[in-house]
Structures are given as structure tokens and as C-alpha cells.
C-alpha positions in Angstrom: -103.6 -26.7 -40.8 -100.9 -25.8 -43.3 -99.1 -23.6 -40.7 -99.1 -26.4 -38.2 -97.3 -28.8 -40.7 -94.6 -26.3 -41.7 -92.5 -26.6 -38.6 -92.6 -30.4 -38.7 -91.3 -30.4 -42.2 -88.4 -28.1 -41.4 -87.4 -30.4 -38.4 -87.4 -33.5 -40.7 -85.2 -31.7 -43.3 -82.6 -30.7 -40.7 -82.4 -34.2 -39.2 -81.8 -35.7 -42.6 -78.9 -33.2 -43.4 -77.2 -34.0 -40.1 -77.3 -37.8 -40.7 -75.9 -37.3 -44.2 -73.0 -35.2 -43.0 -72.1 -37.7 -40.3 -72.0 -40.5 -42.9 -69.7 -38.4 -45.1 -67.4 -37.6 -42.1 -66.9 -41.3 -41.2 -66.6 -42.2 -44.9 -63.5 -39.9 -45.1 -61.8 -42.0 -42.4 -62.0 -45.2 -44.5 -59.0 -44.1 -46.6 -56.7 -43.7 -43.5 -54.6 -46.7 -42.7 -54.5 -47.3 -38.9 -51.3 -48.9 -37.6 -51.8 -52.7 -37.2 -51.1 -54.3 -33.9 -47.9 -56.3 -33.9 -48.5 -59.9 -34.6 -47.4 -62.3 -31.8 -44.3 -64.3 -32.4 -45.4 -67.8 -33.4 -42.2 -69.4 -32.1 -42.5 -67.8 -28.7 -46.2 -67.4 -27.6 -46.7 -64.8 -24.9 -47.5 -67.4 -22.2 -44.1 -69.2 -22.9 -42.2 -65.9 -22.8 -43.9 -65.0 -19.5 -42.5 -68.3 -17.9 -39.0 -67.6 -19.3 -39.1 -70.5 -21.7 -38.2 -68.3 -24.7 -37.7 -64.7 -25.6 -40.1 -63.0 -27.9 -38.7 -61.1 -30.9 -38.8 -57.4 -30.5 -40.5 -55.2 -33.0 -38.2 -53.7 -35.7 -40.4 -50.5 -35.9 -38.3 -47.4 -35.5 -38.6 -45.6 -32.2 -40.3 -42.2 -32.3 -37.9 -39.4 -32.9 -37.2 -37.5 -29.7 -38.6 -34.1 -29.4 -36.6 -30.9 -28.7 -37.2 -30.1 -25.0 -36.8 -26.4 -25.8 -39.5 -26.5 -28.4 -42.3 -29.1 -27.7 -44.4 -30.2 -30.8 -47.5 -28.3 -29.7 -45.5 -25.1 -29.4 -43.9 -25.7 -32.8 -47.3 -26.3 -34.4 -48.5 -22.9 -33.2 -45.4 -21.2 -34.6 -44.0 -20.2 -31.2 -40.6 -21.7 -31.8 -38.7 -23.9 -34.2 -37.5 -27.3 -33.1 -34.0 -28.5 -33.5 -33.9 -31.4 -36.1 -30.8 -32.8 -34.3 -32.3 -32.8 -30.8 -31.7 -36.0 -29.0 -29.2 -37.3 -31.5 -26.0 -38.8 -30.1 -22.9 -36.9 -31.3 -19.9 -38.7 -29.8 -17.4 -36.7 -31.8 -18.6 -33.3 -30.6 -16.5 -31.5 -28.0 -17.2 -28.4 -26.0 -16.3 -26.5 -22.8 -13.1 -27.8 -21.4 -13.3 -31.1 -23.3 -11.2 -29.8 -26.1 -8.1 -31.5 -27.7 -4.7 -30.3 -26.7 -3.3 -27.7 -29.0 0.0 -28.0 -30.7 0.7 -24.4 -31.6 4.0 -22.9 -30.4 3.8 -20.9 -27.1 4.0 -17.1 -27.3 7.4 -15.5 -26.7 8.2 -14.6 -23.1 8.0 -10.9 -22.3 11.3 -9.1 -22.2 12.3 -5.8 -20.7 13.9 -4.3 -23.9 10.9 -3.7 -26.1 11.9 0.0 -26.3 15.1 -1.1 -28.1 13.0 -1.9 -31.2 12.1 1.8 -31.5 15.0 3.7 -30.0 17.9 1.4 -30.4 19.9 -0.7 -27.9 22.6 1.9 -27.5 20.3 4.7 -26.6 18.3 2.6 -24.2 21.5 1.3 -22.5 22.3 4.9 -21.5 18.8 5.5 -20.4 18.7 2.5 -18.2 22.1 3.4 -16.6 20.6 6.8 -15.7 17.5 5.1 -14.2 19.6 2.9 -12.0 21.8 5.8 -10.9 18.9 8.0 -10.0 16.7 5.4 -8.3 19.2 3.3 -6.3 22.7 3.5 -5.0 23.0 7.2 -5.6 25.0 9.4 -3.3 23.5 12.6 -1.9 24.6 15.3 0.5 23.0 18.0 2.7 24.1 20.7 5.1 21.6 21.7 7.7 22.1 24.8 9.9 19.4 24.1 12.5 20.2 26.9 14.9 22.2 30.1 14.2 21.0 32.6 16.7 21.7 35.5 19.0 20.7 35.2 22.7 19.5 38.3 24.5 18.9 38.1 28.3 19.8 35.6 31.1 23.3 36.9 31.5 25.7 38.3 28.9 24.3 38.5 25.4 25.7 35.7 23.3 25.4 33.4 20.3 24.7 29.8 19.6 24.9 27.4 16.7 23.9 23.8 16.0 24.0 22.0 12.6 25.1 19.0 10.7 26.1 17.8 7.3 26.0 14.4 5.7 27.1 12.6 2.6 26.1 9.2 1.4 23.1 7.1 0.2 19.8 5.9 1.7 21.6 3.3 4.0 25.1 4.4 4.7 26.2 8.0 5.4 29.1 10.0 6.8 27.7 12.6 9.2 29.5 15.6 10.8 27.8 17.5 13.6 28.8 20.6 15.5 27.3 22.9 18.1 28.4 25.4 20.7 27.9 28.8 22.2 29.7 31.8 23.6 29.4 35.4 24.6 29.8 38.4 22.3 33.2 39.8 22.7 34.3 36.9 25.0 35.7 33.5 24.8 34.0 30.4 23.5 32.1 28.8 26.4 31.7 25.4 24.9 31.9 23.8 21.5 32.1 20.3 20.0 32.3 18.5 16.7 31.3 14.9 15.9 32.3 12.6 13.0 29.9 9.7 12.8 29.1 6.7 10.6 25.3 6.6 10.1 23.5 3.3 9.2 19.7 3.1 8.5 18.1 0.6 10.8 14.6 1.2 9.5 12.5 3.5 7.4 12.7 6.3 10.0 15.8 5.8 12.2 19.5 5.8 11.8 22.1 4.3 14.1 25.1 6.5 14.5 28.6 5.8 16.0 31.8 7.7 15.9 33.9 10.2 17.8 33.3 13.6 19.5 35.8 16.3 20.2 35.1 19.1 22.7 36.7 22.5 22.3 35.9 23.7 25.8 38.8 25.7 27.0 38.6 24.5 30.6 38.5 20.8 29.9 38.9 19.6 26.3 37.7 16.0 26.0 37.5 13.2 23.3 34.6 10.9 23.4 33.4 7.7 21.7 29.8 8.2 20.6 26.8 6.0 19.8 23.3 7.1 19.3 20.1 7.2 17.2 18.5 9.9 15.1 15.2 9.8 13.3 11.5 10.5 13.0 9.3 9.2 15.8 5.5 8.6 15.6 3.5 11.8 15.3 6.4 13.5 13.5 8.7 14.2 16.4 12.3 14.5 15.4 14.5 12.6 17.9 18.2 12.8 18.6 19.7 10.7 21.4 23.4 9.8 22.1 25.7 8.5 24.8 29.3 9.7 25.1 32.2 7.9 26.8 35.3 10.0 27.3 38.9 8.9 27.2 38.9 9.4 31.0 36.0 7.0 31.5 33.3 9.7 32.0 29.9 8.7 30.7 27.4 11.4 29.7 24.3 11.5 27.5 22.1 13.9 25.6 18.5 13.6 24.4 16.8 16.2 22.2 13.4 16.4 20.4 11.5 19.0 18.5 8.2 19.2 16.5 7.3 21.4 13.6 3.7 22.6 13.9 2.6 24.3 10.7 0.5 27.4 11.4 0.4 28.1 7.6 2.3 26.7 4.7 5.2 29.0 5.5 4.8 30.0 9.2 6.0 27.2 11.5 6.0 27.0 15.3 8.6 24.7 16.7 8.7 23.6 20.4 12.1 22.1 21.4 13.4 20.2 24.4 17.0 19.1 25.3 18.3 17.2 28.3 21.9 16.6 29.4 22.7 13.8 31.7 25.8 12.5 33.4 26.7 9.2 35.2 29.2 11.0 37.5 30.5 14.4 38.5 33.0 16.1 36.1 34.1 19.1 38.1 36.6 20.3 35.4 33.7 20.6 32.9 31.2 21.9 35.5 29.0 18.8 35.1 27.2 17.2 38.0 25.8 13.7 38.1 22.2 13.1 37.1 20.3 15.6 35.1 22.9 18.3 34.6 21.0 20.7 32.4 17.6 21.2 30.8 16.4 23.5 28.0 12.9 24.3 26.7 12.4 26.5 23.7 9.7 27.8 21.4 10.6 29.3 18.0 8.4 30.7 15.3 10.0 30.8 11.8 8.9 32.1 8.5 10.1 30.2 5.4 10.9 32.8 2.8 12.0 29.8 0.9 12.1 26.2 2.0 15.9 26.4 2.3 15.9 29.7 4.3 13.8 30.8 7.3 14.4 33.5 9.9 12.9 32.9 13.3 12.2 34.5 16.6 11.5 32.8 19.9 12.3 32.3 23.6 14.6 29.8 25.2 14.7 28.8 28.9 17.7 26.9 30.2 18.6 25.7 33.7 21.5 23.8 35.3 20.4 21.5 38.1 22.0 19.8 41.1 25.8 19.9 41.3 26.0 21.5 37.8 24.2 24.6 39.2 26.6 24.6 42.2 29.6 24.5 39.8 28.1 27.4 37.8 27.5 29.6 40.8 31.0 28.8 42.2 32.5 30.2 38.9 30.3 33.3 39.0 27.8 32.3 36.4 24.0 32.2 36.6 22.4 28.8 36.9 20.0 29.6 34.1 17.1 31.7 32.9 15.0 32.8 29.9 16.4 34.5 26.8 15.0 36.0 23.6 16.5 34.4 20.5 16.7 35.7 17.0 18.2 33.6 14.2 18.0 31.8 10.9 17.5 28.2 9.9 18.9 27.2 6.5 19.9 24.1 4.5 21.5 23.4 1.1 
């Protein structure tokens, strides 16, 4: 009997404690003042305000402070971030980005080209600048190039041949002197010429040349007006082309080209071609109209120094048309192949 009443007594005790705790919890709320609902404006009841007869007075209670969007209150309460106390405040005087007031500081000094004068002195730098202008613009240069100086063995009597030029001037304007000729060992000079030319650069790679040419051919000396071009064609072909008009009205032309093919840094193979043309027959000079003479050559040189290179090669020459007839009539061969030995130099 006693065991049956014991559980009932425990249940009654627990129920009484829960009721007492609930009363104490609500009792703690009695000291908290709940915000009162705003009283309606007596001068403008809500029904009159709704019909537009008057305007109810607005509450003067301050608006809730805006929260920082980067740190909501619930995140700040958990310690995840710290809200900005000035978030949402209007700051009309603040500026940022490009909305900055114009400055009034003096501008920096303009850059000048004589900063080195501060360290080395104006007098020393004036001499240095004069040397710089002289070496990098408007300076005169000179060069003498002996392109061919060779002995020819075969194709008739053994002989010699030369071809070269020298110039003096700058990058744009130059005075050029050219000379070439050939003859037989122990015999007379077969043909020779000299040219004095004004050379003008017409581009990065070509020069326009004009001047006079004087022949030293014993049979028929001539004086010519000369105009031509000389330069470096695409793929590194050296080109020299000129037209000649003699004092007797004879028009001739010459076109030459060669290419330096490097076998090694010092061993160079040079193919060469040269064509002589004439607009009419010149019997006194042994020249026929059209293609009067053609030459093909192949020379292998070794540059002991860049300025000096001996070479060996073969050259084939042939007169054509009326030029060949004139040569045979005078007892000469019309052409053939020959071994050539010579040097190429410049300084």
C-alpha cells in the first residue's frame, strides 16, 4: 500500500515546483516597461485623416539606428565581427575617389637634358655633347674597296683585271670614284675606265649615282654621262646598274650582281654575274647592239682579316652577236673560261 502511494506523491511534488517556477518567470517580466502604443492625435482622428480633412501629427520618436550591412546585429552578438558605429550616417563633407578638391601646389619642374651638368659641369658636358653629335650624325667617312685584283689564266693570253671604288662623305651624300679594266701580261691595256660620281641615298639600301665616265681604251677613247643605282637588294644581293651616254650619242648599259654565301665565318663563296648591253653598234669599240657580253663567275675567298681576303675561282666570259664578230675579225677569241687568282681588300 505504501509502495503504491510513493509514486503519486513524487508526481504531485514535481507539478507544484513547475507551477511555482512559471509564476516566478512571469513575475520577473512585471518590471520591464513595454513601449506604449502611440496615442491618437485628438485634433485629427484617424477617420478624418483618412478622408484628407486633416493631417495627423507624426511621432517624434527617433528612428532606429541603421545597422552596418557588413556586420548585422546577430553576427555582432556572436562576436563574428564589429559593427561600424558610423554606418548609415550622412557625411556630406567627406570626399573620396576622384571627388577631391583641386590642389594648389606648384607643378614640378619640366625635365631638361642637362642634368649631367650638375655633376660634371656645363663646360665638360658641352664638349661631350659636341662629340656625340659629330659621331652620330653628319659625320664624314671614307672607304676604298678593291673588289677584284686578279690574274686570269686560260681563255687566250694570260692577263690581269681590276675593279674597285672609293668614296668619301656621309650617310646621304657621297663622292664616289670607280675604276675597272683589264689587259694582257706584257701587252697593252685592252680596256680601262674611271668614273667620278655624286651618290645620293634614296632609301635605306640604295644610292642613286650620277656623273661622268672616261674610257682609256686605246682604240676608241670615249667620255660618257653616267646615271645608275647601287645597293643591297632583298635576300642580300649586291646590285650595280648604270646607263652611259657618250659624247657621240652612243647609249650603253651595264648590270652586275653578286651574292656572298658564307660557308664558315671566314670562308665565303661568291657567285657573280655581269651583263653589258648596247643600243647600237659601236664598231670602233668592238661593241654590237643588244647583249654585247656576258660574264659568270664563282670565287671562293678566305678572310684572313675582314679587310683582306685572297681568293681563287673560275670565270666564264662570252661576247655575243656583233660583238663576237668584231672580236673574231680582230683575231681575238669570242670568250671562254679562265682560272682566276686574286685578292679582295678594303680600308
